[in-house]
C-alpha positions as CSV (number, residue, x, y, z in Angstrom):
1,X,-6.6,-25.5,11.1
2,X,-6.4,-21.8,11.7
3,X,-8.9,-19.2,10.5
4,X,-6.3,-18.0,8.1
5,X,-5.9,-21.4,6.6
6,X,-9.6,-22.1,6.4
7,X,-10.6,-18.7,4.9
8,X,-7.4,-18.2,3.0
9,X,-8.1,-21.4,1.0
10,X,-11.7,-20.4,0.4
11,X,-11.2,-17.6,-2.1
12,X,-14.6,-16.6,-3.6
13,X,-16.6,-18.8,-1.2
14,X,-19.2,-17.5,1.2
15,X,-19.1,-18.5,4.9
16,X,-22.4,-20.3,5.7
17,X,-24.2,-18.9,8.7
18,X,-27.6,-19.1,10.4
19,X,-28.7,-15.9,8.6
20,X,-27.8,-13.6,11.5
21,X,-24.4,-12.7,10.0
22,X,-22.8,-13.4,13.4
23,X,-20.7,-16.4,12.2
24,X,-19.5,-14.5,9.1
25,X,-18.5,-11.4,11.1
26,X,-16.7,-13.5,13.7
27,X,-14.9,-15.5,11.0
28,X,-13.9,-12.4,9.1
29,X,-12.7,-10.7,12.3
30,X,-10.6,-13.7,13.2
31,X,-9.3,-14.0,9.7
32,X,-8.2,-10.3,9.7
33,X,-6.6,-10.6,13.1
34,X,-4.6,-13.7,12.2
35,X,-3.7,-12.2,8.8
36,X,-2.5,-9.0,10.5
37,X,-0.2,-11.0,12.8
38,X,1.1,-13.0,9.9
39,X,1.8,-10.0,7.7
40,X,3.5,-8.1,10.6
41,X,5.8,-11.0,11.2
42,X,6.4,-11.6,7.5
43,X,7.3,-8.0,6.8
44,X,9.6,-8.0,9.9
45,X,11.4,-11.0,8.3
46,X,11.8,-9.2,5.0
47,X,13.6,-6.3,6.7
48,X,16.0,-8.7,8.6
49,X,19.0,-9.5,6.5
50,X,19.7,-12.8,8.2
51,X,16.1,-14.0,8.5
52,X,14.9,-17.2,6.8
53,X,11.5,-17.0,5.1
54,X,10.3,-20.6,4.8
55,X,8.5,-22.0,1.8
56,X,5.4,-22.5,4.0
57,X,5.4,-18.7,4.8
58,X,5.9,-17.8,1.2
59,X,3.0,-20.1,0.2
60,X,0.7,-18.6,2.9
61,X,1.8,-15.1,1.8
62,X,0.6,-15.9,-1.7
63,X,-2.7,-17.2,-0.5
64,X,-3.4,-14.3,1.8
65,X,-2.6,-11.8,-1.0
66,X,-5.6,-13.2,-2.9
67,X,-7.7,-11.4,-0.3
68,X,-8.1,-7.6,0.0
69,X,-7.3,-7.7,3.8
70,X,-4.0,-9.5,3.1
71,X,-2.9,-7.0,0.4
72,X,-3.8,-4.0,2.6
73,X,-2.2,-5.3,5.7
74,X,1.0,-6.1,3.9
75,X,1.2,-2.6,2.4
76,X,0.5,-0.9,5.7
77,X,3.1,-2.9,7.6
78,X,5.7,-2.1,4.9
79,X,4.7,1.5,5.2
80,X,5.3,1.4,8.9
81,X,8.9,0.2,8.3
82,X,9.9,3.5,6.7
83,X,10.2,5.2,10.1
84,X,13.1,2.8,10.9
85,X,15.0,2.9,7.6
86,X,14.7,4.0,4.0
87,X,18.2,2.9,2.9
88,X,18.3,-0.9,2.8
89,X,20.9,-3.5,1.9
90,X,20.8,-5.4,-1.3
91,X,19.2,-8.5,0.1
92,X,16.3,-6.6,1.6
93,X,16.0,-4.4,-1.5
94,X,15.4,-7.3,-3.9
95,X,13.1,-9.0,-1.4
96,X,10.9,-5.9,-1.5
97,X,11.0,-6.0,-5.3
98,X,9.9,-9.7,-5.3
99,X,7.1,-9.3,-2.8
100,X,5.8,-6.0,-4.1
101,X,5.5,-7.7,-7.5
102,X,3.3,-10.4,-6.1
103,X,1.0,-8.0,-4.3
104,X,0.8,-5.6,-7.3
105,X,-0.2,-8.6,-9.5
106,X,-3.0,-9.5,-7.2
107,X,-4.1,-5.8,-6.9
108,X,-4.3,-5.6,-10.6
109,X,-6.3,-8.8,-10.8
110,X,-8.8,-7.5,-8.2
111,X,-8.9,-3.8,-9.2
112,X,-7.7,-3.2,-5.6
113,X,-6.2,0.3,-5.7
114,X,-5.6,1.3,-2.1
115,X,-2.7,-1.1,-1.3
116,X,-1.3,-0.5,-4.8
117,X,-1.2,3.3,-4.1
118,X,0.6,2.7,-0.8
119,X,3.1,0.4,-2.5
120,X,3.6,3.0,-5.3
121,X,4.8,5.4,-2.6
122,X,7.0,2.8,-1.1
123,X,8.6,2.2,-4.5
124,X,9.9,5.8,-4.2
125,X,10.7,5.5,-0.5
126,X,13.1,2.5,0.0
127,X,16.4,2.6,-1.9
128,X,19.7,0.8,-2.3
129,X,22.8,3.0,-2.0
130,X,25.0,2.2,-5.0
131,X,28.7,3.1,-4.6
132,X,30.7,3.5,-7.8
133,X,34.4,4.2,-7.7
134,X,35.2,7.8,-8.2
135,X,31.5,8.9,-8.1
136,X,29.2,10.1,-5.4
137,X,26.9,7.3,-3.9
138,X,23.7,7.1,-5.9
139,X,20.2,6.1,-4.7
140,X,18.6,3.2,-6.6
141,X,14.9,3.1,-5.9
142,X,12.5,0.1,-6.4
143,X,10.3,1.7,-9.0
144,X,12.4,0.9,-12.1
145,X,12.2,-2.8,-11.3
146,X,8.4,-2.7,-11.2
147,X,7.8,-0.2,-14.0
148,X,6.2,-2.8,-16.2
149,X,3.6,-4.0,-13.7
150,X,0.2,-4.0,-15.4
151,X,-1.4,-1.9,-12.7
152,X,0.9,1.0,-13.4
153,X,-0.5,1.0,-17.0
154,X,-4.1,1.0,-15.8
155,X,-5.9,4.3,-16.3
156,X,-8.5,3.2,-13.7
157,X,-5.7,2.9,-11.1
158,X,-4.3,6.4,-11.9
159,X,-7.8,7.9,-11.8
160,X,-8.5,6.3,-8.4
161,X,-5.1,7.3,-7.0
162,X,-5.6,10.9,-8.2
163,X,-9.1,11.4,-6.9
164,X,-8.2,9.7,-3.6
165,X,-5.3,12.0,-3.1
166,X,-7.5,15.1,-3.9
167,X,-10.2,13.8,-1.6
168,X,-7.7,13.3,1.3
169,X,-6.3,16.8,0.8
170,X,-9.8,18.2,1.0
171,X,-10.8,16.4,4.2
172,X,-9.4,19.4,6.0
173,X,-12.4,21.3,7.4
174,X,-14.1,23.5,4.8
175,X,-14.0,27.2,5.1
176,X,-17.4,28.5,6.3
177,X,-19.4,31.0,4.2
178,X,-19.0,33.7,6.9
179,X,-15.2,33.3,7.0
180,X,-15.0,33.3,3.2
181,X,-17.0,36.6,2.9
182,X,-14.8,38.2,5.6
183,X,-11.8,37.8,3.4
184,X,-10.6,40.4,1.0
185,X,-10.8,39.7,-2.8
186,X,-7.1,39.3,-2.8
187,X,-7.2,36.7,0.0
188,X,-10.0,34.8,-1.8
189,X,-8.0,34.8,-5.0
190,X,-4.9,33.5,-3.2
191,X,-6.9,30.7,-1.7
192,X,-8.3,29.7,-5.0
193,X,-4.9,29.7,-6.6
194,X,-3.5,27.6,-3.7
195,X,-6.3,25.1,-4.1
196,X,-5.7,24.9,-7.9
197,X,-1.9,24.4,-7.4
198,X,-2.5,21.7,-4.8
199,X,-4.8,19.8,-7.2
200,X,-2.2,20.0,-10.1
201,X,0.5,18.9,-7.7
202,X,-1.5,15.7,-6.9
203,X,-2.0,15.1,-10.6
204,X,1.8,15.3,-11.1
């Protein structure tokens, strides 16, 4: 039995060790490595029109998404796919809807906001191009299909997503006191206005 199968089927259980933490750390590392390999392969299959996702893979996907590592790795591998394509055929589009829904359900159950935030962005990234006779092609995004997901109605999620976005924006090195005082009042005012606008943009 693989580490994924052993840990994946032990949701909520603690790995017994000799007290040193070595066994737990090793098991966790192996679990994350195998989980990463599985999710990379699974996401690759989602984006291949002719791929066949077996019932066994679907079952393992469901199990791994009961763990934070599984949810985060899935969302990151989906995010990596956008460099190759954003416009996807119908088969892939509805696969994404299906598997996003599974992960978002588990995110809501676990109050796991990071992968949910990544998938929210992906819902506005991947689209199906719809051609109607006599009209310009229209882009149909994933978000309308997942609008009723409970996590999108959670104030805790939106608060976490907003503060995380603001925090990420402000990880840019802070302006030193000396530099600040070297600026003219107009430059200081413009900087404050820019910072305020950035915060409101994140809120939007």
